[in-house]
N, C-alpha and C positions, 0 to 999 in steps of 0.2 A: 504493500500500500504506500509506503514511503517513496518507493521508486516512481509509482504512478503519480503521486502528488508532485514530486520534484520535476518529473517530465512535463506534467500538465502546466505547472507554473511557468517554466521557461517557454513552452509552446504557446501559452496564452500571451506571454510577454512579446514573443516574436511576432505572432499573428496580430496582436494588438497594435504593434508598431506598423505592420503592413497595412492595417486599417487606418491608422492615424496619419501616417506620413503624407499620402496624397491630399487628405483633407487639411492637414496643417499648411500645405502649400497654398490651398485655396483660401484659408482664413488669414494667413500671414501676408500673402501677396495681394489678395483681393482681385486677382487676375483670373477671371473665368476662362479666358482663352488658353492660358497656360495649363489650367486644371483639365480642360477638355482634351488638350493634346496629350497630357499625361495619361488620362484614362483611355484615350484611343490607343496609345502605345501598349498599355497594359492589356487592352482587349485583343489587339492583334497578336500579342505574345502568347495568349492562350491557344491560338491556332498553331503557332510555331513550336511550342513546347513539345508536343508529342512527335512532330515531324523531325525535329533536330535531335531528339532523344533516341529515336529508332527502337524504342521499347526496352531500353536498359532497365529502367526502374520497375518494369513488370517482370522481365525474365530473370533478374537477379534473385528475386524471392523464390521463384520456382527452382532455379538451379541450386539454391542453398539447400533445399529439401533433398537434393540428390547428392551434392558433393560437399556440403558444409562450407567451411572457410576457404577451401581450396578453389572455390569458384571466383573469388574476388579479383585475382591478379588480371585475368583477361578482361573483366569489366572495368577495372581501373585504367587499363591501357585504352580500351575502346572509348571511354568517356573523354579522355584527352584528345584522341583522334577526331572525335565529333566536334570538340571545341575548336580545333584548328580549321575544320571544314566550315564551321559557322563564321569564323573570323574572315576566312577567304571570301565568303559571301558578303559580309557586312562592310568591309573596308572599301571596296569599289563603289558600293551604293552611297556611302557617306560622302565621297568626293564627287560623285556623278551629278547629284541633283538635290536641292533643298526639298523638293516634293517627296523624295524617298526617305527623308530624315526620320519620320515617325517609324518607318519599317526598320531602320537601323537601330533605333532605340528599343524596338520590340525584340530584335535579335539579341541585344545586350541583356535585356530582361530575361530572355529565354536561356541564355548561357548561365545567368545567375541561378534561376530556378532549377535547371537540369543538374547543375553541379551540386546545389544544395540538396535536392531530393535524393540524388544518388548517395551522397555521404550520410544523409539522414537514414535512408533505408539500410545501408551498411551498418550504421551505428545501432539501429534497432536489432539487427540480427546478431551483432557481436557484443550486445549489452553495453554499448557506448552511446547512449541516447542523448546526452546533454550537450556534448561538445559542439556538434553542428549547429545547435540552436543558439548557443552563446556567440559563436562566430557570426551567425546571421543577425543577431541583435546588434552586435558591435558594428557590422557593416551597414545596417539600416540607419543607426544613429549618425554615423560619420557621413553617409550619403545625404541625409536631410540637412545636416549642418552645412555641408558644402553647397547644396542647392540654394538654401536660403541666403547664405553668404554671397553667392554669385548674383542672386537676384538684387540684393541691396547694393551691390557694386555697380549695378546698372548695365550688366552685359545682356546680350540677346536671350530671348526665351529658349532658343535652341541650345545655347551654351549651358543654361540652367538645367535643362533636361539631360544633357550629356553628363554633367556633373552628378546628377541624381542616379543615372543608370549605369555608369561605367565602374564605379567603385565596388559594389557588391560582387560582381563576377571576378574582378581582379583579386579581391581578398580570398574568395573561395578557391580560386586557382592556386594561389600561394599555399593555402592550407592543404589542398589535394596533393600538390607537389611535395609538401613536407612529409606526407604519409606514403607517397609512392613516387619514385624517381626512375622512370624508364630510360633505357638507353635510347639515344637519338635514332639509331638504326631501327629499333622496334617501333618507335613512334611514327616513323614515316613509311613503314612497310605494312601493307594490308594484303592478306591472302584471301581473296574472295572465294576461293575454292574450299576454304575451311568450312566443314558442315556446321560449325558453331553459328555462323552468320545466317545460314538458311534456317536452322532450327529457331534462332531468336526471332527472325522476321515472321516465320510461320506462326510462332506463339504470340507475337506482339501486334501484328497488323490488325487483328480484330479489336484489340484494346486501343490502339492508336486511332482507328476509325471511330471507336466509341467516344474518345475524347473530342474528336473533331465534330461529331454529330450532336453531342450533348453539351459539353462544357464550352467548346468553341462556338457552337451555334448560339448558345444562350448569351455569350458575351458579344456576339455580333449584333444581337438585338439592341445593344447600347448604341452601336453605330447607326442602326436603322432609326432609333428614336431621335438621335441627333439630326440626321438628314431629313426626317419626315416631320418632326414636331419642334425642332429648335434646340438651342443650347440650354435654355432654362429647364426644359423638360428632361434633357439628358443629364443635367446636374442632379436633379431630384431622383431620377431613375437610378443613376450610379450610386448616389448617396445611400439610398435604401438598400441596395445590394451590399454596400459596405457595412451597414448596420447589421444585416443578416449574417455577416461573417462570424458573429458571436456563436451562432448555431453551428457553423462549420468548424469552429474551434473545438467545441465539445466533440464533434464527430471525429476530427483528426486526432485529438488526444486519446480517445478510446480506441479507435481503429489502429492508430500508430503504435500504441503501447501493446496491443494484443495481436499484432500481425503474426509474430512468431508462434503464438499459441494456436491461432487458427490454421497456420500452415502445417503444424506437426501433431496436434492433439487428436486423440480418438474419443474424447469425452464429449459426445454430441449433445447430451442433456445439458451440460454446462454451457455449451455454445448457444443453445436456445435461450437459456436463462439470461445469459449475458446480452443477447439481442434485445430482450424485453426491457432489461435495465437500461440499455442504450436508448431505446425508444422513449422511455420515461425521462431520461436525462435531457434529450433534445427538446421534447415538448415542454418540459419544465423551464429550460433555458429560454425558449421562445416566449412563453407566457410572462416570465419575469422581466424580460427585456421590454416587451410591449407595455407592461405596467409601469416600468421606470420611465419610458418615453412619455406615457400619458400624463404622469404627474410632474416630471421634471423637464420634459422636452422644451416647453415654452420658455424656461429660464435660460436654456443654452442656445437654441436657435428655433424660434417660433415658425420660421418659414420652412425649414427642412425636417426638423425633428417633431413630426406629428404622426399620430396613429390614424391613417386614412386607408382607403381601399387599396392603394398601391402597395404600401408597406405590408399590409396583411396578406395580399396575394403573393408578394415576393417571399415573405416568411414561409408561407405554405409551400411554395415551390422548392425552397432550399431544404425544408424538412423532408419532403418526399424524395428529393434527389439524394440526400444523405442516406435515407432508408435503403435506397437502391444501391448506392455506392458501397455500402457495408458488405454486399455479397461478392464484390469483385475478387477479394482475396480467396474466396472459396472456388471460384472459377479457375483461378491460377493454380490452386492446389490440385484440382482435378485435371489440369491440362486441357481444359475445355473453354478457352478464351473466345472461341467462335460464338458461344452463347451470349457473351457480352455484346457482340455485334448485332445479334437479334434484338436485344433490349434497346440499343441505341437507334436501330432502324424503326422500332415501334415509337420511340420518342420523336424522331424527326418526322416520320409520316403523320403522327398525330398533330404536330404543329402545322404541317402543310394543310391538313384537312381543316384544322381550326381557321387557318388563314382564308381558305376558300369559302367555307360555310358561315363563318362569323365575321371575318374581316379584322383589320388592325386600324382602328380609327383614333387611337390614343395610346399613351404609354401604359395605361392600365390594361388595355387589350393585349399589348405585347407581353406583359407579365402574366396575364390570364392564360394566354396560349402556352406559356412555359409550365404553369401550374397543371393544366389539363394533360399536357404531354408527360410530365413527371408522374402523374397518377397512373397513366397507362403503362409507363415503363416499370413502375413498382409492381403492378399486377403481373406483367410479363416476367419479372424477376422471381416473384414468389412461385409462379407456375413452373418455371424452368428449374428452380432449386429443388422443389418437391419431386419433379419428374426425373431428375438426374441424381437424386440423393444416393442411390446405390453406388454411383461412381465415387462419391465423396467417401463412402465407408471403406472402399477397397483401394483408395489412392495410397501409393507407396510413399512413405515419408521417412526421414532420417530421425528416428527416435534415439 
């Protein structure tokens, strides 16, 4: 329990900073244009994260159940190789056109998140949970101080954003290199005939597509709201999603801490009990957050912090999404990640049907489509887990 508390404390602090930092730029600079560009880069990065990760963060957990700690060396090397590829893409774009600047910032954000997620997953599996979070916290604090300092020095908004996005991946790269120092010959040599790459892509492509169709698509609705209903609506829409991050924090704390248990345990009764405790934790967090906003929101920001239909729908969407995401680790354990793609297809198709039969006439409609789609995806998850439970029971694990 002490480990869970310590892990949760640092995770909440890290994700709390991730929530506060973009908003702090909005409140300190009063520049909605800068904030919208920041949110746009964050939204595009959600699309790039699974593409430039190539499924490392999914496959490493599965390979750990087969090889234990011996699996990490190959993933350490591959994560650095993918970073080099990402930089090769980003540098020409940076010098080519100001129009592509947001995409460059999205790539830098992607490098940060992919390195962080890999070392975090590795830490979970090797009982070193706290160190990646502490590094992330330090990187976040330094990046926001640099960005605010650059803004008050009167430099361009692009320079402010560059200062915000470039430091975290640099710090995580230095940490990663301190743990793993490959020979330069290894770093620049890739054997595409190695069956490892084929197996990883076969395992990960369904999960990558799931990220694009669900998380990526949900974030693109922010861009749709910006283009269709204006900057003010986009600020409120993005703000409510950031408030809902509190629910995701509970989700990530529980799932992150219990990942190893769900990968190797055969105590299925305990798994079911944990899932119901998890549901109660998320619902309780949502209710408590809404109560606090109702009573104290007007004292902080009467314009944004209000309990209205938009925030209620977004909270509902995030809760249902978390309920579904909880099952992903079980699909990985069963080596049936193709089932994840079925769920994401249900999500995406549901939103398309909502768009054609209901329409998107406001930001509330955009969020309502996500809520309906998440409900259909959860129903699909529950059906598939029960239908494939026999594979979960016979899955081979490294006890």
